[in-house]
Chimera marker file (.cmm) of the C-alpha trace (Angstrom):
<marker_set name="trace">
<marker id="1" x="111.662" y="84.989" z="98.788" r="1" g="1" b="0" radius="0.5"/>
<marker id="2" x="111.541" y="88.680" z="98.562" r="1" g="1" b="0" radius="0.5"/>
<marker id="3" x="112.484" y="90.381" z="101.990" r="1" g="1" b="0" radius="0.5"/>
<marker id="4" x="109.763" y="93.010" z="101.646" r="1" g="1" b="0" radius="0.5"/>
<marker id="5" x="107.261" y="90.148" z="101.402" r="1" g="1" b="0" radius="0.5"/>
<marker id="6" x="108.531" y="88.429" z="104.465" r="1" g="1" b="0" radius="0.5"/>
<marker id="7" x="108.468" y="91.694" z="106.420" r="1" g="1" b="0" radius="0.5"/>
<marker id="8" x="104.903" y="92.505" z="105.518" r="1" g="1" b="0" radius="0.5"/>
<marker id="9" x="103.667" y="88.771" z="106.391" r="1" g="1" b="0" radius="0.5"/>
<marker id="10" x="105.537" y="89.168" z="109.673" r="1" g="1" b="0" radius="0.5"/>
<marker id="11" x="104.287" y="92.645" z="110.400" r="1" g="1" b="0" radius="0.5"/>
<marker id="12" x="100.661" y="91.389" z="109.729" r="1" g="1" b="0" radius="0.5"/>
<marker id="13" x="101.184" y="88.676" z="112.253" r="1" g="1" b="0" radius="0.5"/>
<marker id="14" x="102.535" y="90.841" z="114.967" r="1" g="1" b="0" radius="0.5"/>
<marker id="15" x="99.753" y="93.434" z="114.554" r="1" g="1" b="0" radius="0.5"/>
<marker id="16" x="97.175" y="90.794" z="114.868" r="1" g="1" b="0" radius="0.5"/>
<marker id="17" x="98.785" y="89.990" z="118.389" r="1" g="1" b="0" radius="0.5"/>
<marker id="18" x="98.160" y="93.533" z="119.784" r="1" g="1" b="0" radius="0.5"/>
<marker id="19" x="95.606" y="92.870" z="122.582" r="1" g="1" b="0" radius="0.5"/>
<marker id="20" x="92.355" y="94.832" z="122.653" r="1" g="1" b="0" radius="0.5"/>
<marker id="21" x="92.921" y="97.858" z="124.906" r="1" g="1" b="0" radius="0.5"/>
<marker id="22" x="96.529" y="98.197" z="124.039" r="1" g="1" b="0" radius="0.5"/>
<marker id="23" x="98.840" y="100.120" z="121.711" r="1" g="1" b="0" radius="0.5"/>
<marker id="24" x="102.086" y="99.170" z="120.038" r="1" g="1" b="0" radius="0.5"/>
<marker id="25" x="104.604" y="101.472" z="118.218" r="1" g="1" b="0" radius="0.5"/>
<marker id="26" x="105.775" y="101.219" z="114.698" r="1" g="1" b="0" radius="0.5"/>
<marker id="27" x="109.271" y="100.604" z="116.034" r="1" g="1" b="0" radius="0.5"/>
<marker id="28" x="108.097" y="97.990" z="118.319" r="1" g="1" b="0" radius="0.5"/>
<marker id="29" x="106.264" y="95.926" z="115.746" r="1" g="1" b="0" radius="0.5"/>
<marker id="30" x="109.558" y="96.195" z="113.391" r="1" g="1" b="0" radius="0.5"/>
<marker id="31" x="111.446" y="95.008" z="116.261" r="1" g="1" b="0" radius="0.5"/>
<marker id="32" x="109.215" y="91.875" z="116.923" r="1" g="1" b="0" radius="0.5"/>
<marker id="33" x="109.494" y="91.154" z="113.125" r="1" g="1" b="0" radius="0.5"/>
<marker id="34" x="113.193" y="91.112" z="113.254" r="1" g="1" b="0" radius="0.5"/>
<marker id="35" x="113.990" y="94.426" z="111.490" r="1" g="1" b="0" radius="0.5"/>
<marker id="36" x="114.210" y="97.019" z="114.188" r="1" g="1" b="0" radius="0.5"/>
<marker id="37" x="115.335" y="99.760" z="111.846" r="1" g="1" b="0" radius="0.5"/>
<marker id="38" x="111.900" y="99.404" z="109.874" r="1" g="1" b="0" radius="0.5"/>
<marker id="39" x="109.435" y="101.434" z="111.775" r="1" g="1" b="0" radius="0.5"/>
<marker id="40" x="108.650" y="103.538" z="108.738" r="1" g="1" b="0" radius="0.5"/>
<marker id="41" x="107.931" y="100.415" z="106.518" r="1" g="1" b="0" radius="0.5"/>
<marker id="42" x="105.389" y="99.374" z="109.233" r="1" g="1" b="0" radius="0.5"/>
<marker id="43" x="103.701" y="102.771" z="108.530" r="1" g="1" b="0" radius="0.5"/>
<marker id="44" x="103.937" y="102.447" z="104.999" r="1" g="1" b="0" radius="0.5"/>
<marker id="45" x="102.412" y="98.897" z="105.211" r="1" g="1" b="0" radius="0.5"/>
<marker id="46" x="99.539" y="99.893" z="107.201" r="1" g="1" b="0" radius="0.5"/>
<marker id="47" x="98.981" y="103.058" z="105.216" r="1" g="1" b="0" radius="0.5"/>
<marker id="48" x="98.580" y="100.997" z="101.940" r="1" g="1" b="0" radius="0.5"/>
<marker id="49" x="96.828" y="97.949" z="103.338" r="1" g="1" b="0" radius="0.5"/>
<marker id="50" x="99.787" y="95.512" z="102.701" r="1" g="1" b="0" radius="0.5"/>
<marker id="51" x="99.116" y="93.843" z="106.077" r="1" g="1" b="0" radius="0.5"/>
<marker id="52" x="95.502" y="92.660" z="105.301" r="1" g="1" b="0" radius="0.5"/>
<marker id="53" x="93.076" y="92.792" z="108.111" r="1" g="1" b="0" radius="0.5"/>
<marker id="54" x="94.935" y="93.951" z="111.195" r="1" g="1" b="0" radius="0.5"/>
<marker id="55" x="93.946" y="96.231" z="114.087" r="1" g="1" b="0" radius="0.5"/>
<marker id="56" x="95.589" y="99.281" z="112.583" r="1" g="1" b="0" radius="0.5"/>
<marker id="57" x="94.040" y="101.672" z="115.219" r="1" g="1" b="0" radius="0.5"/>
<marker id="58" x="96.325" y="99.978" z="117.794" r="1" g="1" b="0" radius="0.5"/>
<marker id="59" x="99.473" y="101.210" z="116.259" r="1" g="1" b="0" radius="0.5"/>
<marker id="60" x="100.829" y="104.526" z="117.389" r="1" g="1" b="0" radius="0.5"/>
<marker id="61" x="104.232" y="106.459" z="117.210" r="1" g="1" b="0" radius="0.5"/>
<marker id="62" x="106.796" y="105.835" z="119.926" r="1" g="1" b="0" radius="0.5"/>
<marker id="63" x="105.505" y="108.725" z="121.759" r="1" g="1" b="0" radius="0.5"/>
<marker id="64" x="101.976" y="107.466" z="121.890" r="1" g="1" b="0" radius="0.5"/>
<marker id="65" x="100.729" y="109.775" z="119.129" r="1" g="1" b="0" radius="0.5"/>
<marker id="66" x="97.946" y="108.592" z="116.963" r="1" g="1" b="0" radius="0.5"/>
<marker id="67" x="99.760" y="109.336" z="113.635" r="1" g="1" b="0" radius="0.5"/>
<marker id="68" x="97.673" y="107.030" z="111.366" r="1" g="1" b="0" radius="0.5"/>
<marker id="69" x="94.809" y="109.186" z="110.548" r="1" g="1" b="0" radius="0.5"/>
<marker id="70" x="95.528" y="108.860" z="106.751" r="1" g="1" b="0" radius="0.5"/>
<marker id="71" x="94.885" y="105.335" z="107.051" r="1" g="1" b="0" radius="0.5"/>
<marker id="72" x="91.219" y="105.744" z="108.169" r="1" g="1" b="0" radius="0.5"/>
<marker id="73" x="88.307" y="106.928" z="106.404" r="1" g="1" b="0" radius="0.5"/>
<marker id="74" x="87.368" y="109.413" z="109.103" r="1" g="1" b="0" radius="0.5"/>
<marker id="75" x="90.241" y="111.607" z="110.541" r="1" g="1" b="0" radius="0.5"/>
<marker id="76" x="89.466" y="110.685" z="114.122" r="1" g="1" b="0" radius="0.5"/>
<marker id="77" x="88.442" y="107.014" z="113.589" r="1" g="1" b="0" radius="0.5"/>
<marker id="78" x="91.613" y="105.739" z="115.193" r="1" g="1" b="0" radius="0.5"/>
<marker id="79" x="90.877" y="107.828" z="118.371" r="1" g="1" b="0" radius="0.5"/>
<marker id="80" x="87.275" y="106.492" z="118.481" r="1" g="1" b="0" radius="0.5"/>
<marker id="81" x="88.277" y="102.970" z="117.961" r="1" g="1" b="0" radius="0.5"/>
<marker id="82" x="90.772" y="103.209" z="120.700" r="1" g="1" b="0" radius="0.5"/>
<marker id="83" x="88.323" y="104.701" z="123.006" r="1" g="1" b="0" radius="0.5"/>
<marker id="84" x="85.833" y="102.155" z="122.364" r="1" g="1" b="0" radius="0.5"/>
<marker id="85" x="88.382" y="99.742" z="123.811" r="1" g="1" b="0" radius="0.5"/>
<marker id="86" x="88.996" y="101.635" z="126.828" r="1" g="1" b="0" radius="0.5"/>
<marker id="87" x="92.275" y="103.317" z="125.731" r="1" g="1" b="0" radius="0.5"/>
<marker id="88" x="92.342" y="106.958" z="126.977" r="1" g="1" b="0" radius="0.5"/>
<marker id="89" x="93.256" y="109.376" z="124.352" r="1" g="1" b="0" radius="0.5"/>
<marker id="90" x="93.580" y="113.452" z="124.637" r="1" g="1" b="0" radius="0.5"/>
<marker id="91" x="94.312" y="116.220" z="122.332" r="1" g="1" b="0" radius="0.5"/>
<marker id="92" x="97.988" y="117.806" z="122.383" r="1" g="1" b="0" radius="0.5"/>
<marker id="93" x="99.529" y="120.503" z="120.130" r="1" g="1" b="0" radius="0.5"/>
<marker id="94" x="101.012" y="117.566" z="118.164" r="1" g="1" b="0" radius="0.5"/>
<marker id="95" x="97.476" y="115.779" z="117.761" r="1" g="1" b="0" radius="0.5"/>
<marker id="96" x="95.814" y="112.832" z="119.584" r="1" g="1" b="0" radius="0.5"/>
<marker id="97" x="97.838" y="111.077" z="122.033" r="1" g="1" b="0" radius="0.5"/>
<marker id="98" x="97.818" y="108.255" z="124.569" r="1" g="1" b="0" radius="0.5"/>
<marker id="99" x="99.797" y="107.021" z="127.460" r="1" g="1" b="0" radius="0.5"/>
<marker id="100" x="102.340" y="104.311" z="126.310" r="1" g="1" b="0" radius="0.5"/>
<marker id="101" x="103.174" y="103.518" z="130.014" r="1" g="1" b="0" radius="0.5"/>
<marker id="102" x="99.562" y="102.720" z="130.811" r="1" g="1" b="0" radius="0.5"/>
<marker id="103" x="98.249" y="101.282" z="127.520" r="1" g="1" b="0" radius="0.5"/>
<marker id="104" x="101.530" y="100.008" z="125.861" r="1" g="1" b="0" radius="0.5"/>
<marker id="105" x="101.576" y="96.380" z="124.716" r="1" g="1" b="0" radius="0.5"/>
<marker id="106" x="104.291" y="94.767" z="126.630" r="1" g="1" b="0" radius="0.5"/>
<marker id="107" x="104.782" y="91.252" z="125.039" r="1" g="1" b="0" radius="0.5"/>
<marker id="108" x="106.750" y="88.761" z="127.175" r="1" g="1" b="0" radius="0.5"/>
<marker id="109" x="110.040" y="87.205" z="126.175" r="1" g="1" b="0" radius="0.5"/>
<marker id="110" x="108.103" y="84.000" z="125.730" r="1" g="1" b="0" radius="0.5"/>
<marker id="111" x="105.751" y="85.737" z="123.081" r="1" g="1" b="0" radius="0.5"/>
<marker id="112" x="108.569" y="87.457" z="121.337" r="1" g="1" b="0" radius="0.5"/>
<marker id="113" x="110.385" y="84.029" z="121.134" r="1" g="1" b="0" radius="0.5"/>
<marker id="114" x="107.086" y="82.310" z="119.917" r="1" g="1" b="0" radius="0.5"/>
<marker id="115" x="106.814" y="84.826" z="117.041" r="1" g="1" b="0" radius="0.5"/>
<marker id="116" x="110.330" y="84.174" z="116.139" r="1" g="1" b="0" radius="0.5"/>
<marker id="117" x="109.747" y="80.491" z="116.018" r="1" g="1" b="0" radius="0.5"/>
<marker id="118" x="106.746" y="81.089" z="113.858" r="1" g="1" b="0" radius="0.5"/>
<marker id="119" x="108.422" y="83.016" z="111.366" r="1" g="1" b="0" radius="0.5"/>
<marker id="120" x="111.293" y="80.419" z="111.210" r="1" g="1" b="0" radius="0.5"/>
<marker id="121" x="108.765" y="77.480" z="110.916" r="1" g="1" b="0" radius="0.5"/>
<marker id="122" x="106.729" y="79.138" z="108.285" r="1" g="1" b="0" radius="0.5"/>
<marker id="123" x="109.922" y="80.398" z="106.289" r="1" g="1" b="0" radius="0.5"/>
<marker id="124" x="108.872" y="84.082" z="106.417" r="1" g="1" b="0" radius="0.5"/>
<link id1="1" id2="2" r="1" g="1" b="0" radius="0.2"/>
<link id1="2" id2="3" r="1" g="1" b="0" radius="0.2"/>
<link id1="3" id2="4" r="1" g="1" b="0" radius="0.2"/>
<link id1="4" id2="5" r="1" g="1" b="0" radius="0.2"/>
<link id1="5" id2="6" r="1" g="1" b="0" radius="0.2"/>
<link id1="6" id2="7" r="1" g="1" b="0" radius="0.2"/>
<link id1="7" id2="8" r="1" g="1" b="0" radius="0.2"/>
<link id1="8" id2="9" r="1" g="1" b="0" radius="0.2"/>
<link id1="9" id2="10" r="1" g="1" b="0" radius="0.2"/>
<link id1="10" id2="11" r="1" g="1" b="0" radius="0.2"/>
<link id1="11" id2="12" r="1" g="1" b="0" radius="0.2"/>
<link id1="12" id2="13" r="1" g="1" b="0" radius="0.2"/>
<link id1="13" id2="14" r="1" g="1" b="0" radius="0.2"/>
<link id1="14" id2="15" r="1" g="1" b="0" radius="0.2"/>
<link id1="15" id2="16" r="1" g="1" b="0" radius="0.2"/>
<link id1="16" id2="17" r="1" g="1" b="0" radius="0.2"/>
<link id1="17" id2="18" r="1" g="1" b="0" radius="0.2"/>
<link id1="18" id2="19" r="1" g="1" b="0" radius="0.2"/>
<link id1="19" id2="20" r="1" g="1" b="0" radius="0.2"/>
<link id1="20" id2="21" r="1" g="1" b="0" radius="0.2"/>
<link id1="21" id2="22" r="1" g="1" b="0" radius="0.2"/>
<link id1="22" id2="23" r="1" g="1" b="0" radius="0.2"/>
<link id1="23" id2="24" r="1" g="1" b="0" radius="0.2"/>
<link id1="24" id2="25" r="1" g="1" b="0" radius="0.2"/>
<link id1="25" id2="26" r="1" g="1" b="0" radius="0.2"/>
<link id1="26" id2="27" r="1" g="1" b="0" radius="0.2"/>
<link id1="27" id2="28" r="1" g="1" b="0" radius="0.2"/>
<link id1="28" id2="29" r="1" g="1" b="0" radius="0.2"/>
<link id1="29" id2="30" r="1" g="1" b="0" radius="0.2"/>
<link id1="30" id2="31" r="1" g="1" b="0" radius="0.2"/>
<link id1="31" id2="32" r="1" g="1" b="0" radius="0.2"/>
<link id1="32" id2="33" r="1" g="1" b="0" radius="0.2"/>
<link id1="33" id2="34" r="1" g="1" b="0" radius="0.2"/>
<link id1="34" id2="35" r="1" g="1" b="0" radius="0.2"/>
<link id1="35" id2="36" r="1" g="1" b="0" radius="0.2"/>
<link id1="36" id2="37" r="1" g="1" b="0" radius="0.2"/>
<link id1="37" id2="38" r="1" g="1" b="0" radius="0.2"/>
<link id1="38" id2="39" r="1" g="1" b="0" radius="0.2"/>
<link id1="39" id2="40" r="1" g="1" b="0" radius="0.2"/>
<link id1="40" id2="41" r="1" g="1" b="0" radius="0.2"/>
<link id1="41" id2="42" r="1" g="1" b="0" radius="0.2"/>
<link id1="42" id2="43" r="1" g="1" b="0" radius="0.2"/>
<link id1="43" id2="44" r="1" g="1" b="0" radius="0.2"/>
<link id1="44" id2="45" r="1" g="1" b="0" radius="0.2"/>
<link id1="45" id2="46" r="1" g="1" b="0" radius="0.2"/>
<link id1="46" id2="47" r="1" g="1" b="0" radius="0.2"/>
<link id1="47" id2="48" r="1" g="1" b="0" radius="0.2"/>
<link id1="48" id2="49" r="1" g="1" b="0" radius="0.2"/>
<link id1="49" id2="50" r="1" g="1" b="0" radius="0.2"/>
<link id1="50" id2="51" r="1" g="1" b="0" radius="0.2"/>
<link id1="51" id2="52" r="1" g="1" b="0" radius="0.2"/>
<link id1="52" id2="53" r="1" g="1" b="0" radius="0.2"/>
<link id1="53" id2="54" r="1" g="1" b="0" radius="0.2"/>
<link id1="54" id2="55" r="1" g="1" b="0" radius="0.2"/>
<link id1="55" id2="56" r="1" g="1" b="0" radius="0.2"/>
<link id1="56" id2="57" r="1" g="1" b="0" radius="0.2"/>
<link id1="57" id2="58" r="1" g="1" b="0" radius="0.2"/>
<link id1="58" id2="59" r="1" g="1" b="0" radius="0.2"/>
<link id1="59" id2="60" r="1" g="1" b="0" radius="0.2"/>
<link id1="60" id2="61" r="1" g="1" b="0" radius="0.2"/>
<link id1="61" id2="62" r="1" g="1" b="0" radius="0.2"/>
<link id1="62" id2="63" r="1" g="1" b="0" radius="0.2"/>
<link id1="63" id2="64" r="1" g="1" b="0" radius="0.2"/>
<link id1="64" id2="65" r="1" g="1" b="0" radius="0.2"/>
<link id1="65" id2="66" r="1" g="1" b="0" radius="0.2"/>
<link id1="66" id2="67" r="1" g="1" b="0" radius="0.2"/>
<link id1="67" id2="68" r="1" g="1" b="0" radius="0.2"/>
<link id1="68" id2="69" r="1" g="1" b="0" radius="0.2"/>
<link id1="69" id2="70" r="1" g="1" b="0" radius="0.2"/>
<link id1="70" id2="71" r="1" g="1" b="0" radius="0.2"/>
<link id1="71" id2="72" r="1" g="1" b="0" radius="0.2"/>
<link id1="72" id2="73" r="1" g="1" b="0" radius="0.2"/>
<link id1="73" id2="74" r="1" g="1" b="0" radius="0.2"/>
<link id1="74" id2="75" r="1" g="1" b="0" radius="0.2"/>
<link id1="75" id2="76" r="1" g="1" b="0" radius="0.2"/>
<link id1="76" id2="77" r="1" g="1" b="0" radius="0.2"/>
<link id1="77" id2="78" r="1" g="1" b="0" radius="0.2"/>
<link id1="78" id2="79" r="1" g="1" b="0" radius="0.2"/>
<link id1="79" id2="80" r="1" g="1" b="0" radius="0.2"/>
<link id1="80" id2="81" r="1" g="1" b="0" radius="0.2"/>
<link id1="81" id2="82" r="1" g="1" b="0" radius="0.2"/>
<link id1="82" id2="83" r="1" g="1" b="0" radius="0.2"/>
<link id1="83" id2="84" r="1" g="1" b="0" radius="0.2"/>
<link id1="84" id2="85" r="1" g="1" b="0" radius="0.2"/>
<link id1="85" id2="86" r="1" g="1" b="0" radius="0.2"/>
<link id1="86" id2="87" r="1" g="1" b="0" radius="0.2"/>
<link id1="87" id2="88" r="1" g="1" b="0" radius="0.2"/>
<link id1="88" id2="89" r="1" g="1" b="0" radius="0.2"/>
<link id1="89" id2="90" r="1" g="1" b="0" radius="0.2"/>
<link id1="90" id2="91" r="1" g="1" b="0" radius="0.2"/>
<link id1="91" id2="92" r="1" g="1" b="0" radius="0.2"/>
<link id1="92" id2="93" r="1" g="1" b="0" radius="0.2"/>
<link id1="93" id2="94" r="1" g="1" b="0" radius="0.2"/>
<link id1="94" id2="95" r="1" g="1" b="0" radius="0.2"/>
<link id1="95" id2="96" r="1" g="1" b="0" radius="0.2"/>
<link id1="96" id2="97" r="1" g="1" b="0" radius="0.2"/>
<link id1="97" id2="98" r="1" g="1" b="0" radius="0.2"/>
<link id1="98" id2="99" r="1" g="1" b="0" radius="0.2"/>
<link id1="99" id2="100" r="1" g="1" b="0" radius="0.2"/>
<link id1="100" id2="101" r="1" g="1" b="0" radius="0.2"/>
<link id1="101" id2="102" r="1" g="1" b="0" radius="0.2"/>
<link id1="102" id2="103" r="1" g="1" b="0" radius="0.2"/>
<link id1="103" id2="104" r="1" g="1" b="0" radius="0.2"/>
<link id1="104" id2="105" r="1" g="1" b="0" radius="0.2"/>
<link id1="105" id2="106" r="1" g="1" b="0" radius="0.2"/>
<link id1="106" id2="107" r="1" g="1" b="0" radius="0.2"/>
<link id1="107" id2="108" r="1" g="1" b="0" radius="0.2"/>
<link id1="108" id2="109" r="1" g="1" b="0" radius="0.2"/>
<link id1="109" id2="110" r="1" g="1" b="0" radius="0.2"/>
<link id1="110" id2="111" r="1" g="1" b="0" radius="0.2"/>
<link id1="111" id2="112" r="1" g="1" b="0" radius="0.2"/>
<link id1="112" id2="113" r="1" g="1" b="0" radius="0.2"/>
<link id1="113" id2="114" r="1" g="1" b="0" radius="0.2"/>
<link id1="114" id2="115" r="1" g="1" b="0" radius="0.2"/>
<link id1="115" id2="116" r="1" g="1" b="0" radius="0.2"/>
<link id1="116" id2="117" r="1" g="1" b="0" radius="0.2"/>
<link id1="117" id2="118" r="1" g="1" b="0" radius="0.2"/>
<link id1="118" id2="119" r="1" g="1" b="0" radius="0.2"/>
<link id1="119" id2="120" r="1" g="1" b="0" radius="0.2"/>
<link id1="120" id2="121" r="1" g="1" b="0" radius="0.2"/>
<link id1="121" id2="122" r="1" g="1" b="0" radius="0.2"/>
<link id1="122" id2="123" r="1" g="1" b="0" radius="0.2"/>
<link id1="123" id2="124" r="1" g="1" b="0" radius="0.2"/>
</marker_set>
């Protein structure tokens, strides 16, 4: 099977695991997919809708900046959706930002292993 198709399926599964009220970075998603250098591909997949229905508003860059505005109908929709889930967002010179220490998703080793097993079992 095409490596890109596998990556997109994996990334969709990982994104659906991000809990409400938490955020994950593009790099974190790529790492959990088993492709640690593919953070930009996560962004591309979210921007182009290749992951299907996922909580894309919960994905931010490594500094906690909301960098996915192009993927939403309204420029501040990501901010509004995160705030509705209780995630504090504030304005900086670089744009909207949240606190990765406070709101970042920290999956356990067991959760990461379960994802790896799922990918292996389903052949993706």
